[in-house]
C-alpha positions, 0 to 999 in steps of 0.5 A: 173714024180714025183716032189719032190720040186720046188725052185724059184730064187728071184732077188736082187737089192742089194744082201747083203741087200736082204741076210740080209732082208731074214735072219731078216725074220727068214730064214737060209742062206747057201752059194752056190756061190758068186752070189747065196744063199740058204734060208731055213725055215722048209721044204721051200727053195728058192734061192736068186740071185745076179741079178736084172731086175726091171720089173721082180722083181716088177711083182714077187709074192709069197705066204708064208703060216704061222701058226700064222699071228700075229707072222708073222706081228710082225716079219715084223713090227719090221724089220728096215733099209730095203727098204721094205713096208707092209700093215696091216693084211687083212681078206679074206674069205679064211684066213688072209694076210699081203702083204710085198714088199721086197727090190727088189720090190718082193711081198710076200702074207704072209698068214694064211689060215682058218682051 
């Protein structure tokens, strides 16, 4: 078996708000159906679904690898009007990370790895 891609399905507490949130982060949204949207940035893609389960959403974690953590932090800190939270850049032995909780409670580890 040769794997070409893996795409995750992310839940949304408020579908329209989550669509706006991910677009504000810089992802391009494409319509799939009334209950599913595809988001892309470069070669990275994921689906946003109009589905919510609190326990599932709040235990869902992703690692988003970026080339410039300062740029990512600036984008995140300039987001307004969303029920989300984030922490300052943290230095780890393997790189730098910003923890970002999205509108459904999903946790993104926005990471710049050491070279």
